[in-house]
A tleap script that builds the chain and sets N, CA, C and O, in Angstrom:
source leaprc.protein.ff14SB
mol = sequence {
  NMET HIE SER GLN CYS LEU TRP PRO ILE SER
  GLY ASP LEU LEU LEU GLN THR LYS ARG ASP
  GLY ARG ASP PHE ILE ILE PRO LEU ALA PRO
  PRO ILE PHE VAL ALA PRO ASP ASN CYS VAL
  ASP ILE SER ALA LEU ILE ARG SER ARG GLU
  ASN ALA CYS LEU VAL VAL GLN GLN SER ASP
  MET SER ASP TYR MET PHE ILE LEU HIE ALA
  HIE HIE ALA THR PRO VAL GLN LEU SER TYR
  LEU ALA SER TYR ARG LYS ARG HIE GLU GLU
  TRP VAL LYS ILE THR ARG ALA PHE CYS THR
  SER GLU PRO MET GLU SER SER TRP LYS ARG
  SER GLN SER ARG CSER
}
set mol.1.N position { 102.130 -114.401 185.901 }
set mol.1.CA position { 102.200 -115.766 186.382 }
set mol.1.C position { 103.652 -116.146 186.606 }
set mol.1.O position { 104.490 -115.948 185.727 }
set mol.2.N position { 103.954 -116.685 187.769 }
set mol.2.CA position { 105.316 -117.056 188.119 }
set mol.2.C position { 105.385 -118.560 188.323 }
set mol.2.O position { 104.606 -119.120 189.094 }
set mol.3.N position { 106.307 -119.212 187.642 }
set mol.3.CA position { 106.492 -120.638 187.867 }
set mol.3.C position { 107.951 -120.900 188.205 }
set mol.3.O position { 108.854 -120.211 187.731 }
set mol.4.N position { 108.152 -121.893 189.020 }
set mol.4.CA position { 109.505 -122.229 189.448 }
set mol.4.C position { 110.270 -122.891 188.303 }
set mol.4.O position { 109.685 -123.590 187.476 }
set mol.5.N position { 111.577 -122.665 188.265 }
set mol.5.CA position { 112.418 -123.260 187.229 }
set mol.5.C position { 112.514 -124.771 187.420 }
set mol.5.O position { 112.624 -125.258 188.546 }
set mol.6.N position { 112.472 -125.493 186.331 }
set mol.6.CA position { 112.696 -126.937 186.327 }
set mol.6.C position { 113.881 -127.217 185.423 }
set mol.6.O position { 114.013 -126.608 184.361 }
set mol.7.N position { 114.736 -128.126 185.832 }
set mol.7.CA position { 115.973 -128.394 185.099 }
set mol.7.C position { 116.013 -129.827 184.588 }
set mol.7.O position { 115.493 -130.731 185.241 }
set mol.8.N position { 116.631 -130.047 183.417 }
set mol.8.CA position { 116.830 -131.424 182.949 }
set mol.8.C position { 117.787 -132.143 183.900 }
set mol.8.O position { 118.570 -131.499 184.599 }
set mol.9.N position { 117.728 -133.450 183.927 }
set mol.9.CA position { 118.593 -134.228 184.830 }
set mol.9.C position { 119.542 -135.153 184.077 }
set mol.9.O position { 120.177 -136.017 184.681 }
set mol.10.N position { 119.641 -134.977 182.777 }
set mol.10.CA position { 120.447 -135.865 181.936 }
set mol.10.C position { 121.946 -135.659 182.073 }
set mol.10.O position { 122.715 -136.539 181.687 }
set mol.11.N position { 122.387 -134.528 182.610 }
set mol.11.CA position { 123.816 -134.236 182.681 }
set mol.11.C position { 124.385 -133.684 181.394 }
set mol.11.O position { 125.600 -133.527 181.274 }
set mol.12.N position { 123.530 -133.387 180.427 }
set mol.12.CA position { 123.986 -132.982 179.099 }
set mol.12.C position { 123.879 -131.487 178.825 }
set mol.12.O position { 123.780 -131.083 177.666 }
set mol.13.N position { 123.895 -130.656 179.869 }
set mol.13.CA position { 123.761 -129.219 179.672 }
set mol.13.C position { 124.775 -128.500 180.562 }
set mol.13.O position { 124.835 -128.735 181.768 }
set mol.14.N position { 125.571 -127.620 179.949 }
set mol.14.CA position { 126.633 -126.904 180.660 }
set mol.14.C position { 126.591 -125.421 180.313 }
set mol.14.O position { 126.130 -125.033 179.239 }
set mol.15.N position { 127.073 -124.609 181.228 }
set mol.15.CA position { 127.296 -123.195 180.968 }
set mol.15.C position { 128.802 -122.979 181.021 }
set mol.15.O position { 129.439 -123.270 182.033 }
set mol.16.N position { 129.370 -122.469 179.936 }
set mol.16.CA position { 130.796 -122.175 179.887 }
set mol.16.C position { 130.983 -120.669 179.911 }
set mol.16.O position { 130.282 -119.941 179.208 }
set mol.17.N position { 131.923 -120.200 180.715 }
set mol.17.CA position { 132.227 -118.776 180.784 }
set mol.17.C position { 133.649 -118.598 181.278 }
set mol.17.O position { 134.311 -119.566 181.651 }
set mol.18.N position { 134.118 -117.357 181.279 }
set mol.18.CA position { 135.450 -117.019 181.795 }
set mol.18.C position { 135.304 -115.939 182.838 }
set mol.18.O position { 134.417 -115.090 182.760 }
set mol.19.N position { 136.192 -115.985 183.818 }
set mol.19.CA position { 136.269 -114.924 184.820 }
set mol.19.C position { 137.721 -114.761 185.184 }
set mol.19.O position { 138.389 -115.727 185.555 }
set mol.20.N position { 138.215 -113.548 185.081 }
set mol.20.CA position { 139.614 -113.245 185.381 }
set mol.20.C position { 140.557 -114.173 184.619 }
set mol.20.O position { 141.578 -114.604 185.156 }
set mol.21.N position { 140.212 -114.482 183.363 }
set mol.21.CA position { 141.067 -115.291 182.515 }
set mol.21.C position { 140.961 -116.794 182.756 }
set mol.21.O position { 141.622 -117.572 182.069 }
set mol.22.N position { 140.153 -117.210 183.706 }
set mol.22.CA position { 140.000 -118.644 184.006 }
set mol.22.C position { 138.684 -119.152 183.434 }
set mol.22.O position { 137.662 -118.469 183.499 }
set mol.23.N position { 138.719 -120.356 182.873 }
set mol.23.CA position { 137.512 -120.981 182.345 }
set mol.23.C position { 136.680 -121.560 183.475 }
set mol.23.O position { 137.214 -122.152 184.413 }
set mol.24.N position { 135.373 -121.385 183.378 }
set mol.24.CA position { 134.431 -121.973 184.328 }
set mol.24.C position { 133.417 -122.787 183.552 }
set mol.24.O position { 132.880 -122.324 182.545 }
set mol.25.N position { 133.155 -123.992 184.014 }
set mol.25.CA position { 132.109 -124.833 183.437 }
set mol.25.C position { 131.140 -125.154 184.563 }
set mol.25.O position { 131.512 -125.733 185.583 }
set mol.26.N position { 129.896 -124.766 184.354 }
set mol.26.CA position { 128.871 -124.937 185.381 }
set mol.26.C position { 127.838 -125.930 184.868 }
set mol.26.O position { 127.177 -125.668 183.862 }
set mol.27.N position { 127.688 -127.071 185.548 }
set mol.27.CA position { 126.667 -128.029 185.114 }
set mol.27.C position { 125.264 -127.468 185.338 }
set mol.27.O position { 124.990 -126.859 186.372 }
set mol.28.N position { 124.388 -127.675 184.373 }
set mol.28.CA position { 123.018 -127.177 184.476 }
set mol.28.C position { 121.971 -128.288 184.368 }
set mol.28.O position { 120.776 -127.993 184.356 }
set mol.29.N position { 122.381 -129.539 184.290 }
set mol.29.CA position { 121.406 -130.620 184.119 }
set mol.29.C position { 121.686 -131.762 185.085 }
set mol.29.O position { 122.224 -132.784 184.658 }
set mol.30.N position { 121.359 -131.644 186.323 }
set mol.30.CA position { 120.799 -130.475 186.991 }
set mol.30.C position { 121.911 -129.563 187.490 }
set mol.30.O position { 123.064 -129.985 187.578 }
set mol.31.N position { 121.580 -128.327 187.816 }
set mol.31.CA position { 122.590 -127.415 188.368 }
set mol.31.C position { 122.962 -127.822 189.790 }
set mol.31.O position { 122.153 -128.407 190.510 }
set mol.32.N position { 124.180 -127.508 190.179 }
set mol.32.CA position { 124.649 -127.839 191.532 }
set mol.32.C position { 124.151 -126.817 192.534 }
set mol.32.O position { 123.703 -127.176 193.623 }
set mol.33.N position { 124.227 -125.542 192.170 }
set mol.33.CA position { 123.802 -124.462 193.068 }
set mol.33.C position { 122.640 -123.707 192.445 }
set mol.33.O position { 122.725 -123.247 191.306 }
set mol.34.N position { 121.564 -123.585 193.191 }
set mol.34.CA position { 120.404 -122.846 192.701 }
set mol.34.C position { 119.946 -121.850 193.757 }
set mol.34.O position { 120.190 -122.027 194.951 }
set mol.35.N position { 119.280 -120.807 193.296 }
set mol.35.CA position { 118.671 -119.806 194.181 }
set mol.35.C position { 117.390 -120.408 194.774 }
set mol.35.O position { 116.956 -121.478 194.348 }
set mol.36.N position { 116.788 -119.726 195.751 }
set mol.36.CA position { 115.550 -120.260 196.344 }
set mol.36.C position { 114.435 -120.544 195.333 }
set mol.36.O position { 113.596 -121.412 195.572 }
set mol.37.N position { 114.416 -119.825 194.211 }
set mol.37.CA position { 113.383 -120.077 193.199 }
set mol.37.C position { 113.817 -121.138 192.190 }
set mol.37.O position { 113.169 -121.323 191.161 }
set mol.38.N position { 114.922 -121.836 192.490 }
set mol.38.CA position { 115.467 -122.918 191.675 }
set mol.38.C position { 116.132 -122.426 190.388 }
set mol.38.O position { 116.400 -123.226 189.491 }
set mol.39.N position { 116.400 -121.130 190.286 }
set mol.39.CA position { 117.127 -120.576 189.148 }
set mol.39.C position { 118.620 -120.562 189.464 }
set mol.39.O position { 119.015 -120.650 190.627 }
set mol.40.N position { 119.434 -120.454 188.441 }
set mol.40.CA position { 120.885 -120.391 188.614 }
set mol.40.C position { 121.312 -118.932 188.595 }
set mol.40.O position { 121.020 -118.203 187.648 }
set mol.41.N position { 121.999 -118.515 189.637 }
set mol.41.CA position { 122.476 -117.132 189.749 }
set mol.41.C position { 123.929 -117.094 189.278 }
set mol.41.O position { 124.809 -117.662 189.925 }
set mol.42.N position { 124.180 -116.426 188.155 }
set mol.42.CA position { 125.546 -116.333 187.626 }
set mol.42.C position { 126.152 -114.958 187.879 }
set mol.42.O position { 127.161 -114.607 187.267 }
set mol.43.N position { 125.555 -114.183 188.767 }
set mol.43.CA position { 126.026 -112.818 188.994 }
set mol.43.C position { 127.475 -112.770 189.476 }
set mol.43.O position { 128.164 -111.785 189.211 }
set mol.44.N position { 127.959 -113.793 190.170 }
set mol.44.CA position { 129.346 -113.802 190.634 }
set mol.44.C position { 130.329 -113.881 189.465 }
set mol.44.O position { 131.499 -113.530 189.614 }
set mol.45.N position { 129.866 -114.332 188.324 }
set mol.45.CA position { 130.735 -114.458 187.152 }
set mol.45.C position { 130.696 -113.232 186.253 }
set mol.45.O position { 131.478 -113.133 185.308 }
set mol.46.N position { 129.806 -112.309 186.532 }
set mol.46.CA position { 129.615 -111.139 185.671 }
set mol.46.C position { 130.515 -109.992 186.112 }
set mol.46.O position { 130.638 -109.713 187.305 }
set mol.47.N position { 131.134 -109.341 185.160 }
set mol.47.CA position { 131.969 -108.170 185.402 }
set mol.47.C position { 131.460 -107.032 184.531 }
set mol.47.O position { 130.757 -107.261 183.546 }
set mol.48.N position { 131.813 -105.815 184.894 }
set mol.48.CA position { 131.420 -104.702 184.036 }
set mol.48.C position { 132.131 -104.843 182.692 }
set mol.48.O position { 133.210 -105.430 182.609 }
set mol.49.N position { 131.547 -104.327 181.695 }
set mol.49.CA position { 131.977 -104.395 180.303 }
set mol.49.C position { 131.527 -105.704 179.678 }
set mol.49.O position { 130.371 -106.096 179.840 }
set mol.50.N position { 132.405 -106.380 178.975 }
set mol.50.CA position { 132.005 -107.516 178.150 }
set mol.50.C position { 131.982 -108.826 178.938 }
set mol.50.O position { 132.917 -109.133 179.679 }
set mol.51.N position { 130.914 -109.584 178.770 }
set mol.51.CA position { 130.771 -110.913 179.362 }
set mol.51.C position { 130.325 -111.865 178.265 }
set mol.51.O position { 129.564 -111.493 177.372 }
set mol.52.N position { 130.808 -113.093 178.344 }
set mol.52.CA position { 130.397 -114.095 177.360 }
set mol.52.C position { 130.086 -115.396 178.087 }
set mol.52.O position { 130.869 -115.887 178.900 }
set mol.53.N position { 128.923 -115.931 177.770 }
set mol.53.CA position { 128.506 -117.217 178.313 }
set mol.53.C position { 128.055 -118.080 177.144 }
set mol.53.O position { 127.428 -117.594 176.203 }
set mol.54.N position { 128.378 -119.345 177.216 }
set mol.54.CA position { 127.981 -120.282 176.173 }
set mol.54.C position { 127.223 -121.419 176.841 }
set mol.54.O position { 127.759 -122.084 177.728 }
set mol.55.N position { 125.979 -121.648 176.423 }
set mol.55.CA position { 125.194 -122.773 176.925 }
set mol.55.C position { 125.415 -123.922 175.950 }
set mol.55.O position { 125.110 -123.814 174.763 }
set mol.56.N position { 125.946 -125.017 176.468 }
set mol.56.CA position { 126.275 -126.172 175.636 }
set mol.56.C position { 125.300 -127.296 175.959 }
set mol.56.O position { 125.269 -127.796 177.084 }
set mol.57.N position { 124.509 -127.689 174.973 }
set mol.57.CA position { 123.607 -128.822 175.164 }
set mol.57.C position { 124.152 -129.989 174.347 }
set mol.57.O position { 124.475 -129.842 173.169 }
set mol.58.N position { 124.245 -131.136 174.984 }
set mol.58.CA position { 124.826 -132.309 174.331 }
set mol.58.C position { 123.776 -133.361 174.007 }
set mol.58.O position { 124.101 -134.478 173.603 }
set mol.59.N position { 122.529 -132.993 174.188 }
set mol.59.CA position { 121.420 -133.873 173.807 }
set mol.59.C position { 120.199 -132.992 173.526 }
set mol.59.O position { 120.269 -131.772 173.670 }
set mol.60.N position { 119.109 -133.592 173.135 }
set mol.60.CA position { 117.900 -132.851 172.780 }
set mol.60.C position { 117.329 -132.153 174.013 }
set mol.60.O position { 116.962 -132.810 174.988 }
set mol.61.N position { 117.255 -130.838 173.970 }
set mol.61.CA position { 116.691 -130.038 175.068 }
set mol.61.C position { 115.469 -129.262 174.576 }
set mol.61.O position { 115.136 -128.216 175.133 }
set mol.62.N position { 114.812 -129.758 173.556 }
set mol.62.CA position { 113.693 -129.032 172.959 }
set mol.62.C position { 112.482 -128.936 173.885 }
set mol.62.O position { 111.566 -128.162 173.608 }
set mol.63.N position { 112.456 -129.693 174.963 }
set mol.63.CA position { 111.365 -129.582 175.938 }
set mol.63.C position { 111.603 -128.452 176.937 }
set mol.63.O position { 110.756 -128.193 177.791 }
set mol.64.N position { 112.740 -127.785 176.838 }
set mol.64.CA position { 113.113 -126.739 177.802 }
set mol.64.C position { 113.304 -125.411 177.096 }
set mol.64.O position { 113.601 -125.357 175.902 }
set mol.65.N position { 113.128 -124.338 177.858 }
set mol.65.CA position { 113.407 -122.992 177.373 }
set mol.65.C position { 114.410 -122.385 178.356 }
set mol.65.O position { 114.202 -122.436 179.569 }
set mol.66.N position { 115.485 -121.816 177.839 }
set mol.66.CA position { 116.517 -121.224 178.681 }
set mol.66.C position { 116.481 -119.718 178.505 }
set mol.66.O position { 116.494 -119.208 177.384 }
set mol.67.N position { 116.436 -119.010 179.631 }
set mol.67.CA position { 116.291 -117.559 179.618 }
set mol.67.C position { 117.387 -116.938 180.470 }
set mol.67.O position { 117.631 -117.376 181.594 }
set mol.68.N position { 118.039 -115.927 179.940 }
set mol.68.CA position { 118.980 -115.133 180.723 }
set mol.68.C position { 118.227 -113.876 181.143 }
set mol.68.O position { 117.823 -113.072 180.302 }
set mol.69.N position { 118.044 -113.717 182.435 }
set mol.69.CA position { 117.239 -112.615 182.962 }
set mol.69.C position { 118.146 -111.699 183.773 }
set mol.69.O position { 118.646 -112.090 184.828 }
set mol.70.N position { 118.356 -110.495 183.288 }
set mol.70.CA position { 119.159 -109.499 184.009 }
set mol.70.C position { 118.220 -108.637 184.837 }
set mol.70.O position { 117.201 -108.164 184.333 }
set mol.71.N position { 118.558 -108.432 186.100 }
set mol.71.CA position { 117.702 -107.638 186.987 }
set mol.71.C position { 118.548 -107.006 188.081 }
set mol.71.O position { 119.701 -107.383 188.289 }
set mol.72.N position { 117.964 -106.047 188.772 }
set mol.72.CA position { 118.635 -105.465 189.928 }
set mol.72.C position { 118.728 -106.527 191.014 }
set mol.72.O position { 117.901 -107.436 191.077 }
set mol.73.N position { 119.725 -106.408 191.857 }
set mol.73.CA position { 119.907 -107.393 192.934 }
set mol.73.C position { 118.682 -107.430 193.837 }
set mol.73.O position { 118.099 -106.396 194.164 }
set mol.74.N position { 118.308 -108.633 194.228 }
set mol.74.CA position { 117.176 -108.817 195.140 }
set mol.74.C position { 117.645 -108.570 196.575 }
set mol.74.O position { 118.850 -108.567 196.828 }
set mol.75.N position { 116.729 -108.364 197.513 }
set mol.75.CA position { 117.135 -108.194 198.920 }
set mol.75.C position { 117.959 -109.375 199.449 }
set mol.75.O position { 118.888 -109.175 200.231 }
set mol.76.N position { 117.629 -110.589 199.033 }
set mol.76.CA position { 118.400 -111.765 199.470 }
set mol.76.C position { 119.821 -111.696 198.923 }
set mol.76.O position { 120.774 -111.976 199.652 }
set mol.77.N position { 119.978 -111.332 197.664 }
set mol.77.CA position { 121.313 -111.213 197.069 }
set mol.77.C position { 122.111 -110.103 197.750 }
set mol.77.O position { 123.299 -110.277 198.019 }
set mol.78.N position { 121.479 -108.977 198.030 }
set mol.78.CA position { 122.171 -107.871 198.708 }
set mol.78.C position { 122.596 -108.260 200.112 }
set mol.78.O position { 123.684 -107.888 200.553 }
set mol.79.N position { 121.763 -108.997 200.816 }
set mol.79.CA position { 122.101 -109.464 202.160 }
set mol.79.C position { 123.303 -110.407 202.116 }
set mol.79.O position { 124.212 -110.301 202.939 }
set mol.80.N position { 123.302 -111.327 201.154 }
set mol.80.CA position { 124.434 -112.249 201.004 }
set mol.80.C position { 125.709 -111.477 200.693 }
set mol.80.O position { 126.764 -111.766 201.258 }
set mol.81.N position { 125.617 -110.503 199.803 }
set mol.81.CA position { 126.778 -109.703 199.431 }
set mol.81.C position { 127.324 -108.939 200.638 }
set mol.81.O position { 128.537 -108.894 200.840 }
set mol.82.N position { 126.452 -108.345 201.434 }
set mol.82.CA position { 126.885 -107.622 202.631 }
set mol.82.C position { 127.574 -108.564 203.607 }
set mol.82.O position { 128.596 -108.209 204.194 }
set mol.83.N position { 127.030 -109.750 203.783 }
set mol.83.CA position { 127.630 -110.745 204.676 }
set mol.83.C position { 129.005 -111.173 204.163 }
set mol.83.O position { 129.955 -111.289 204.938 }
set mol.84.N position { 129.104 -111.406 202.849 }
set mol.84.CA position { 130.380 -111.798 202.250 }
set mol.84.C position { 131.429 -110.698 202.438 }
set mol.84.O position { 132.566 -110.974 202.821 }
set mol.85.N position { 131.039 -109.456 202.166 }
set mol.85.CA position { 131.975 -108.338 202.310 }
set mol.85.C position { 132.457 -108.199 203.748 }
set mol.85.O position { 133.638 -107.944 203.982 }
set mol.86.N position { 131.553 -108.363 204.714 }
set mol.86.CA position { 131.922 -108.260 206.121 }
set mol.86.C position { 132.930 -109.345 206.496 }
set mol.86.O position { 133.928 -109.066 207.162 }
set mol.87.N position { 132.667 -110.590 206.064 }
set mol.87.CA position { 133.609 -111.678 206.354 }
set mol.87.C position { 134.955 -111.416 205.692 }
set mol.87.O position { 136.004 -111.667 206.284 }
set mol.88.N position { 134.921 -110.906 204.455 }
set mol.88.CA position { 136.167 -110.617 203.746 }
set mol.88.C position { 136.962 -109.526 204.458 }
set mol.88.O position { 138.176 -109.650 204.621 }
set mol.89.N position { 136.285 -108.455 204.883 }
set mol.89.CA position { 136.971 -107.374 205.598 }
set mol.89.C position { 137.572 -107.871 206.909 }
set mol.89.O position { 138.678 -107.467 207.270 }
set mol.90.N position { 136.861 -108.740 207.626 }
set mol.90.CA position { 137.393 -109.310 208.867 }
set mol.90.C position { 138.618 -110.161 208.586 }
set mol.90.O position { 139.594 -110.114 209.335 }
set mol.91.N position { 138.575 -110.933 207.516 }
set mol.91.CA position { 139.713 -111.780 207.141 }
set mol.91.C position { 140.922 -110.911 206.787 }
set mol.91.O position { 142.041 -111.209 207.206 }
set mol.92.N position { 140.710 -109.859 206.035 }
set mol.92.CA position { 141.807 -108.955 205.672 }
set mol.92.C position { 142.412 -108.346 206.935 }
set mol.92.O position { 143.634 -108.254 207.054 }
set mol.93.N position { 141.571 -107.932 207.873 }
set mol.93.CA position { 142.048 -107.339 209.120 }
set mol.93.C position { 142.901 -108.345 209.909 }
set mol.93.O position { 143.948 -107.985 210.448 }
set mol.94.N position { 142.456 -109.584 209.973 }
set mol.94.CA position { 143.205 -110.623 210.698 }
set mol.94.C position { 144.547 -110.889 210.029 }
set mol.94.O position { 145.573 -110.972 210.704 }
set mol.95.N position { 144.544 -111.024 208.699 }
set mol.95.CA position { 145.801 -111.317 208.011 }
set mol.95.C position { 146.776 -110.149 208.109 }
set mol.95.O position { 147.986 -110.359 208.194 }
set mol.96.N position { 146.262 -108.922 208.098 }
set mol.96.CA position { 147.153 -107.765 208.263 }
set mol.96.C position { 147.793 -107.758 209.650 }
set mol.96.O position { 148.951 -107.368 209.803 }
set mol.97.N position { 147.040 -108.187 210.650 }
set mol.97.CA position { 147.589 -108.235 212.015 }
set mol.97.C position { 148.770 -109.195 212.082 }
set mol.97.O position { 149.735 -108.935 212.801 }
set mol.98.N position { 148.708 -110.298 211.345 }
set mol.98.CA position { 149.816 -111.245 211.334 }
set mol.98.C position { 151.018 -110.713 210.557 }
set mol.98.O position { 152.152 -111.105 210.831 }
set mol.99.N position { 150.787 -109.842 209.608 }
set mol.99.CA position { 151.854 -109.338 208.747 }
set mol.99.C position { 152.491 -108.058 209.270 }
set mol.99.O position { 153.470 -107.581 208.696 }
set mol.100.N position { 151.966 -107.502 210.329 }
set mol.100.CA position { 152.502 -106.261 210.869 }
set mol.100.C position { 153.455 -106.587 212.000 }
set mol.100.O position { 153.086 -107.254 212.967 }
set mol.101.N position { 154.680 -106.114 211.872 }
set mol.101.CA position { 155.640 -106.355 212.948 }
set mol.101.C position { 155.741 -105.110 213.815 }
set mol.101.O position { 155.675 -103.983 213.323 }
set mol.102.N position { 155.899 -105.329 215.088 }
set mol.102.CA position { 156.067 -104.218 216.006 }
set mol.102.C position { 157.551 -104.062 216.300 }
set mol.102.O position { 158.245 -105.058 216.502 }
set mol.103.N position { 158.050 -102.827 216.327 }
set mol.103.CA position { 159.475 -102.634 216.597 }
set mol.103.C position { 159.815 -103.143 217.993 }
set mol.103.O position { 159.142 -102.838 218.978 }
set mol.104.N position { 160.868 -103.917 218.034 }
set mol.104.CA position { 161.323 -104.457 219.317 }
set mol.104.C position { 162.806 -104.153 219.476 }
set mol.104.O position { 163.528 -103.964 218.498 }
set mol.105.N position { 163.231 -104.112 220.697 }
set mol.105.CA position { 164.645 -103.936 220.952 }
set mol.105.C position { 165.363 -105.208 220.531 }
set mol.105.O position { 164.890 -106.314 220.793 }
set mol.106.N position { 166.480 -105.051 219.893 }
set mol.106.CA position { 167.244 -106.184 219.411 }
set mol.106.C position { 167.708 -107.055 220.581 }
set mol.106.O position { 168.142 -106.536 221.610 }
set mol.107.N position { 167.619 -108.350 220.427 }
set mol.107.CA position { 168.108 -109.283 221.448 }
set mol.107.C position { 169.606 -109.099 221.652 }
set mol.107.O position { 170.109 -109.268 222.763 }
set mol.108.N position { 170.306 -108.758 220.601 }
set mol.108.CA position { 171.743 -108.552 220.671 }
set mol.108.C position { 172.063 -107.378 221.595 }
set mol.108.O position { 172.963 -107.464 222.430 }
set mol.109.N position { 171.317 -106.277 221.439 }
set mol.109.CA position { 171.549 -105.101 222.288 }
set mol.109.C position { 171.239 -105.409 223.733 }
set mol.109.O position { 171.955 -104.940 224.618 }
set mol.110.N position { 170.192 -106.186 224.014 }
set mol.110.CA position { 169.842 -106.526 225.389 }
set mol.110.C position { 170.939 -107.353 226.031 }
set mol.110.O position { 171.281 -107.135 227.193 }
set mol.111.N position { 171.491 -108.292 225.295 }
set mol.111.CA position { 172.515 -109.149 225.877 }
set mol.111.C position { 173.805 -108.370 226.128 }
set mol.111.O position { 174.543 -108.684 227.061 }
set mol.112.N position { 174.086 -107.345 225.293 }
set mol.112.CA position { 175.274 -106.539 225.496 }
set mol.112.C position { 175.138 -105.641 226.728 }
set mol.112.O position { 176.111 -105.419 227.449 }
set mol.113.N position { 173.950 -105.135 226.961 }
set mol.113.CA position { 173.763 -104.227 228.086 }
set mol.113.C position { 173.821 -104.963 229.423 }
set mol.113.O position { 174.088 -104.340 230.450 }
set mol.114.N position { 173.581 -106.250 229.434 }
set mol.114.CA position { 173.638 -107.062 230.660 }
set mol.114.C position { 175.078 -107.437 231.000 }
set mol.114.O position { 175.378 -107.786 232.141 }
set mol.115.N position { 175.953 -107.365 230.025 }
set mol.115.CA position { 177.345 -107.772 230.263 }
set mol.115.C position { 178.104 -106.723 231.024 }
set mol.115.O position { 179.288 -106.903 231.309 }
savepdb mol mol.pdb
quit
């Protein structure tokens, strides 16, 4: 049996985590970003090795059950990742084009040869 996720709306539930040394606080009551099934996808915050997440409830949440579900990436997640990587590679290519200088004849040498 599959049921869609429902979230509290009190504003009293947060997910705290770190990524690359920076603190992240993600509101969960209600969450700002949800997957199509109304679940929160935290895969962007996960790195290989050790991960730590803290769910902070600031009021009674006894009517709710919170589950961390680890699974292989879904086709939708893989499609998004492929799209993101493609955009990132295009951006890198564009920025490299701006940073690459082509050898040119010195303006000083050109002006001397005309004299």
